[in-house]
C-alpha positions in Angstrom: 127.3 121.4 127.8 125.1 124.2 126.5 123.4 124.1 123.1 121.1 126.3 121.0 117.6 124.9 120.2 117.6 121.9 117.9 115.6 121.8 114.7 112.2 120.3 115.7 112.3 117.8 113.0 115.9 116.5 113.7 114.6 113.4 115.2 117.0 110.7 113.9 115.5 107.3 114.4 117.3 104.2 115.3 117.2 100.5 116.2 117.6 100.4 120.0 118.9 96.8 119.8 122.7 96.7 119.9 124.9 97.7 117.1 122.2 98.3 114.4 121.4 102.0 114.2 118.6 103.0 111.9 118.5 106.6 110.8 115.5 108.2 109.6 112.9 106.0 108.4 113.5 102.5 107.2 110.2 102.8 105.5 109.1 105.8 103.8 107.4 106.8 100.6 106.1 110.0 99.1 103.4 110.9 96.7 102.9 114.2 95.0 100.6 115.3 92.2 100.5 118.3 89.9 98.1 119.0 87.1 95.7 121.9 86.8 95.7 124.0 90.0 92.3 124.0 91.5 91.6 126.6 94.2 89.7 125.2 97.2 86.6 127.2 98.2 87.3 129.3 101.2 85.7 127.7 104.4 84.2 130.7 106.2 82.4 128.9 109.0 83.4 130.2 112.4 85.0 127.7 114.7 82.7 126.4 117.4 83.3 127.4 121.0 85.8 125.0 122.7 84.1 122.1 124.2 81.1 122.1 121.8 80.4 119.2 119.6 81.5 119.5 116.0 80.0 117.3 113.2 81.4 116.9 109.7 79.8 118.9 106.8 78.0 116.3 104.7 79.6 117.8 101.7 83.0 116.9 103.1 82.2 113.3 103.8 81.4 112.5 100.2 80.9 108.9 99.0 82.3 106.6 101.6 81.9 102.9 102.4 78.6 102.5 104.4 80.6 100.4 106.9 82.8 103.4 107.5 80.1 106.1 107.6 79.7 106.1 111.4 83.3 107.1 111.7 83.0 110.0 109.3 79.8 111.3 111.0 81.0 111.0 114.6 80.6 114.0 116.8 83.9 115.5 117.8 84.4 117.6 121.0 87.2 120.0 120.7 88.2 121.2 124.2 90.7 123.8 125.4 94.0 122.4 126.1 97.7 123.2 126.2 97.0 126.9 127.1 96.1 128.1 123.6 95.0 125.1 121.6 91.9 122.8 121.3 92.3 119.1 121.5 90.1 116.2 120.5 90.0 112.4 120.3 88.9 110.7 117.1 87.7 107.2 116.8 88.8 105.1 113.8 88.6 101.4 112.9 91.4 99.2 114.1 91.1 97.1 110.9 89.7 98.9 107.7 88.9 95.4 106.2 86.6 94.8 109.1 85.4 98.2 110.4 83.1 96.7 112.9 85.7 94.6 114.7 87.1 97.2 117.1 88.0 100.9 117.3 91.2 102.9 118.3 91.8 106.5 119.1 93.6 109.2 117.3 94.7 112.2 119.4 94.6 115.6 117.6 95.4 119.2 118.5 94.3 122.3 116.6 95.7 125.8 116.5 92.9 128.1 115.2 93.7 130.5 112.5 94.4 134.1 113.6 92.3 135.3 110.8 89.4 134.0 108.7 90.3 130.4 108.0 89.8 129.0 104.6 90.3 125.5 105.8 92.7 123.3 107.8 96.3 122.0 107.2 97.3 118.7 108.8 100.9 118.4 109.7 103.1 115.3 110.3 106.8 115.8 111.3 108.1 112.4 110.3 109.3 109.3 112.0 107.6 106.9 111.7 106.8 107.5 115.3 107.0 111.3 115.3 104.3 113.1 117.2 102.2 115.6 115.2 100.5 116.6 118.3 103.8 117.6 119.9 105.1 119.4 116.7 102.0 121.7 116.8 102.0 122.2 120.5 105.7 122.8 120.9 107.0 124.1 117.5 104.1 125.6 115.6 106.0 128.8 114.9 108.9 126.8 113.4 107.0 124.5 111.1 104.4 127.1 110.0 104.7 130.7 109.0 102.7 133.5 110.6 101.1 134.1 107.2 100.0 130.6 106.9 98.5 130.5 110.4 96.5 133.6 109.6 94.7 131.7 106.7 94.4 128.1 108.1 93.7 126.2 111.2 96.7 123.8 111.8 96.0 120.4 113.1 98.6 118.0 114.3 97.8 114.3 115.2 99.6 111.3 116.5 99.3 108.5 113.9 97.9 105.2 115.1 100.5 103.4 117.3 102.1 106.7 118.3 102.2 108.4 121.7 98.8 110.0 122.8 96.9 107.9 120.2 96.3 104.2 120.7 99.9 103.4 121.1 102.4 100.6 120.7 103.9 99.6 124.0 107.2 97.8 124.3 109.9 98.6 126.9 109.3 100.6 130.0 111.4 103.7 130.7 113.7 101.6 132.8 114.0 98.9 130.3 114.8 101.5 127.6 117.6 102.9 129.7 118.9 99.4 130.3 118.9 98.7 126.6 120.5 101.8 125.6 123.4 101.1 127.9 124.1 97.6 126.5 126.8 96.8 124.2 128.1 93.7 122.5 131.7 92.4 123.0 134.1 94.2 120.7 135.9 90.9 120.2 132.8 88.9 119.2 133.1 87.1 115.9 130.4 88.0 113.1 128.5 84.7 113.8 128.5 85.5 117.7 127.4 89.1 117.0 124.6 88.0 114.8 123.4 85.4 117.4 123.4 88.1 120.1 121.5 90.6 118.0 118.9 87.9 117.1 118.3 87.0 120.8 117.8 90.8 121.6 115.4 91.1 118.7 113.4 88.2 119.8 113.1 89.5 123.2 112.1 92.9 122.0 109.5 91.4 119.6 108.0 89.2 122.3 107.6 92.2 124.6 105.9 94.3 122.0 103.5 91.7 121.1 102.6 90.9 124.6 102.1 94.6 125.8 100.5 95.9 122.7 98.1 93.3 121.5 96.5 93.2 118.2 97.1 96.8 117.5 100.6 95.8 116.6 99.3 94.3 113.4 97.5 97.4 112.3 99.9 100.4 112.6 100.9 100.3 108.9 101.1 103.5 106.8 98.1 102.8 104.6 95.9 102.5 107.7 97.3 105.8 109.0 96.6 107.4 105.7 93.0 106.2 105.8 92.8 107.7 109.4 93.7 111.0 107.8 90.7 110.9 105.4 88.4 110.6 108.5 90.3 113.6 110.0 89.8 115.5 106.8 86.1 115.0 106.8 85.8 115.7 110.6 87.3 119.3 110.1 84.8 119.7 107.1 87.4 120.0 104.4 86.4 118.5 101.0 90.0 118.0 100.2 93.0 117.4 102.4 95.6 120.1 102.8 98.7 118.5 104.2 102.3 119.4 105.2 104.4 116.4 105.7 108.0 116.3 106.6 110.4 113.2 106.1 108.2 110.1 107.0 105.3 112.5 106.7 105.9 112.4 103.0 105.0 108.8 103.0 101.7 109.6 104.6 101.0 112.1 102.1 102.1 109.9 99.3 100.0 107.0 100.5 97.0 109.3 101.0 97.1 110.6 97.5 97.4 107.2 96.0 94.4 106.0 97.9 92.3 109.1 97.6 93.6 111.2 94.5 90.2 113.0 94.1 90.4 114.1 97.8 94.0 115.2 97.7 94.1 119.1 97.9 97.3 120.9 98.5 99.9 118.6 99.6 103.5 119.7 100.4 105.9 116.8 100.9 109.3 118.0 102.2 112.2 115.7 102.6 110.9 113.1 100.1 111.7 109.5 99.8 111.6 107.4 96.6 108.7 105.1 97.3 110.1 102.4 94.9 113.2 101.8 97.0 113.6 98.6 99.3 114.4 99.2 102.9 117.9 98.0 102.2 118.4 100.6 99.4 116.8 103.3 101.7 119.5 102.5 104.3 122.2 102.4 101.7 121.1 105.9 100.5 121.1 107.3 104.1 124.6 105.8 104.8 125.9 107.7 101.7 123.9 110.9 102.7 125.3 111.0 106.3 128.8 110.2 105.1 128.6 113.3 102.8 127.1 115.3 105.6 129.9 114.3 107.8 132.5 115.5 105.3 130.7 118.8 104.9 130.5 119.3 108.7 134.3 118.5 109.1 135.2 120.9 106.3 133.1 123.7 107.9 134.5 123.0 111.3 138.2 123.2 110.0 137.4 126.8 108.9 137.1 127.9 112.6 139.6 128.5 115.1 138.6 125.9 117.7 138.1 122.7 115.7 139.2 119.4 117.2 139.9 117.9 113.7 143.4 118.6 112.5 144.7 118.3 109.0 142.6 117.7 105.9 139.0 116.6 105.8 140.0 113.1 105.4 142.2 113.4 108.5 139.3 114.8 110.4 136.9 112.0 109.4 139.5 109.5 110.3 139.8 111.1 113.8 136.0 110.6 114.2 136.2 107.0 113.2 139.0 106.5 115.7 136.8 108.1 118.4 134.0 105.7 117.6 136.4 102.8 117.8 137.7 103.9 121.1 134.1 104.0 122.5 133.4 100.6 121.1 136.4 99.1 122.9 135.6 100.9 126.1 132.2 102.5 126.6 132.2 105.9 128.4 130.4 106.7 131.6 128.3 109.9 132.0 128.1 112.1 135.1 124.8 110.5 136.0 126.4 107.1 136.0 124.9 105.8 132.8 127.0 103.8 130.4 127.3 105.2 126.9 128.2 102.4 124.5 129.1 103.1 120.8 125.5 102.6 119.5 124.3 105.4 121.9 127.3 107.5 121.2 126.8 107.3 117.4 123.1 108.0 117.9 124.1 111.2 119.6 126.6 112.2 116.9 124.1 111.6 114.0 121.3 113.9 115.5 123.0 117.3 115.0 124.0 116.3 111.4 120.3 116.7 110.5 120.6 120.5 110.7 123.9 122.5 110.0 122.8 125.0 112.6 123.6 122.4 115.1 127.1 121.7 114.0 128.9 124.1 116.5 127.0 122.1 119.3 128.3 118.9 117.8 131.8 120.2 117.8 131.5 121.1 121.4 130.2 117.6 122.3 133.1 116.0 120.4 135.7 118.2 122.1 134.3 117.3 125.4 134.2 113.6 124.7 137.9 113.7 123.7 138.5 115.2 127.1 136.5 112.4 128.8 133.1 114.1 129.3 130.4 112.3 127.2 127.5 114.4 128.6 127.2 116.4 125.4 126.9 113.3 123.2 124.5 111.7 125.7 122.4 114.9 125.6 121.9 114.5 121.8 121.3 110.8 122.2 118.6 111.5 124.7 116.9 114.0 122.6 116.8 111.4 119.8 115.4 108.9 122.1 112.9 111.4 123.6 114.4 110.8 127.1 113.8 113.8 129.5 116.3 114.9 132.2 114.1 113.0 134.9 114.6 109.7 133.3 111.2 109.3 131.7 110.6 109.1 127.9 108.2 111.6 126.4 106.9 109.4 123.7 107.2 105.9 122.1 109.1 106.8 119.0 111.5 103.8 119.1 108.6 101.3 119.5 106.5 103.0 116.9 109.4 103.3 114.4 110.1 99.7 114.4 106.4 98.5 114.5 105.6 100.6 111.5 108.6 99.5 109.5 108.0 95.9 110.1 104.6 96.2 108.5 105.6 98.5 105.8 108.7 96.8 104.5 109.8 93.3 103.7 113.4 93.0 105.1 116.0 90.4 104.4 117.2 88.4 107.4 119.3 85.9 105.6 122.7 86.1 107.2 124.8 85.9 104.0 122.7 88.7 102.4 122.9 90.8 105.4 126.7 90.5 105.4 126.8 91.4 101.7 124.6 94.4 102.5 127.0 95.3 105.3 130.0 95.5 102.9 127.9 97.8 100.6 127.1 100.0 103.6 130.7 100.3 104.7 131.8 101.1 101.2 129.2 103.9 101.1 129.9 105.2 104.6 133.2 104.1 106.2 132.2 106.0 109.3 128.5 104.9 109.8 128.0 102.0 107.5 128.6 99.2 109.9 126.3 100.6 112.5 123.5 100.5 110.1 123.9 96.8 109.1 121.7 93.9 110.0 118.5 95.9 110.4 116.6 92.9 109.1 117.3 91.0 112.3 114.8 93.2 114.1 111.7 92.3 112.1 112.4 88.7 111.5 110.8 87.6 114.9 107.9 90.1 114.6 104.5 88.6 115.2 102.9 90.3 112.2 104.3 90.0 108.6 104.6 93.0 106.3 101.4 94.2 104.6 103.0 96.8 102.4 106.2 97.0 100.2 108.1 99.3 97.9 106.4 100.5 94.8 106.4 103.5 92.6 103.4 105.8 92.9 101.6 108.1 90.5 98.5 109.5 92.3 96.8 109.7 88.9 94.2 112.5 88.9 95.5 114.3 92.0 95.8 118.1 92.2 99.2 119.6 92.1 101.4 118.2 95.0 104.7 119.9 95.8 107.8 117.8 96.5 110.8 119.6 98.1 114.3 118.3 98.1 117.3 119.6 99.8 120.6 119.2 98.0 122.6 118.4 101.2 120.0 116.5 103.0 121.5 113.4 104.7 118.4 111.6 105.8 116.4 111.9 102.6 118.9 112.4 99.9 118.1 114.9 97.1 118.0 112.2 94.4 115.0 110.6 96.2 113.0 113.8 95.7 113.6 113.9 92.0 112.9 110.4 91.6 109.5 110.7 93.4 108.6 113.8 91.4 109.4 111.9 88.1 107.1 109.0 89.1 104.0 111.3 89.7 101.6 112.1 87.1 101.3 115.7 88.4 104.6 116.1 90.6 106.0 119.6 91.1 109.7 119.5 92.2 111.3 122.3 94.2 114.9 122.4 95.2 116.6 124.1 98.2 120.4 124.4 97.7 121.4 123.9 101.4 122.5 121.6 104.1 120.4 119.5 106.5 117.2 117.6 106.6 114.0 119.2 105.1 113.6 122.8 104.0 110.4 124.6 104.9 110.8 126.4 108.2 114.6 126.3 108.2 115.8 127.4 104.9 115.0 130.8 103.3 112.2 133.2 102.3 112.2 131.7 98.8 111.1 128.3 100.1 108.6 129.8 102.6 107.0 132.0 100.1 106.7 129.3 97.5 104.9 127.0 100.1 102.7 129.7 101.6 101.6 130.9 98.2 100.8 127.3 97.2 98.6 126.8 100.4 97.0 130.3 100.5 96.5 131.2 97.0 96.8 127.9 95.1 99.8 129.3 93.2 101.7 126.2 91.9 105.5 126.6 91.9 107.3 126.2 88.6 108.4 122.6 88.2 112.1 122.7 88.8 112.1 125.9 90.8 115.4 126.3 92.8 115.9 128.4 96.0 
């Protein structure tokens, strides 16, 4: 199967254990601020030659806890890497309540501005578990415009627990392959299914705890946001400029709540309502992906070679029948791997993140109906970060679960989870049942949640722009309006389109609004639509 390039942010996340398939982020929050626009003073210092030590400008450090000062004043060596970038490793405290206890490392990559830099923009692509390092290294042209890169250095980083930074370690590549090929008996009763899922979750939790150690208890989003403040100081910016997509909006939200006086120009694209519980986030995503599915089927049926006959309802039923057939009898790929329904659905969901990938999804479905599952497995492998040689390029699955289990209390009461399942099925007859029982995963986790759902206001923060896409399946549009309404200074911008997030994949209107905000400090009109 051939396919065009996937949207770099279309990294649907999931629970790798059996039937429960988590979508984007089971824990996400966003913070935005808008009041009087304050232009940041241009930073006209030249970048030091690669390999030389760089020390934070004392003015950028500001008033920090004396126990943290050594982290804000550390020397950083930016060295040439990845052909045209500079890379550095930053030390941060493992535990911000006890900074002297131990340190961990944050991996960062920088693309220098092509012109005279007025500062730095930090970028996060989402997840949790997405690699900001990789998004800058591999997709810089996609997530930032040429105009933006002329005026700013762009820094991507892997949050704590992720990939090149001090990382969560759970399954090996071989163990991940094995887990992704497992399925539960289709004839299992609800009680038997829950028992099987519980056993898998307990095994996974034990492996993560044993292989990761105490880091597993400190990968929460608040700690990651505090790491961002150290990064801000070390690039000598007095205020943080940040471009966060999807879960990256939670990082931005949390940062603004913690450090409103240091929040500069923040753009949060694909926002989540931070007041929602994990269960309500999952319910919203179920509804969002069912709507995206119907939009996809309707679009397909306008073409000449669509495998879905009849009405939209008929087409959706054909997809449901296909899922049921794979659940009864998993498919086998050309390389011998088994593709159970959980992996099949994971592959189906990924291209729904971007309507530009709908034709490739149609081809994958047509091939599957003819007995060839390679296209759907290709998408599932992309989502899981599996490369063609059988290795996994990152630890997104492990990081996703680890962050979520600390960020959100989740119900694991069987009766409540079954009631939630019925709500999910009502919202999404196609995907709902695959999203149920997510609370099983965190129940045996060694570390209890340290955060929870709560509204944010980021009182006193400079203007922060929140972008919502009307047809976003992963972060439904209503979440962006809810978030903007909570914020003391939120600016809400709408893109009338399909797919997840807007900047970099929508139109000139969104691009210009974001670029003008970062470069000139021009705050969009609240309620602007593109």
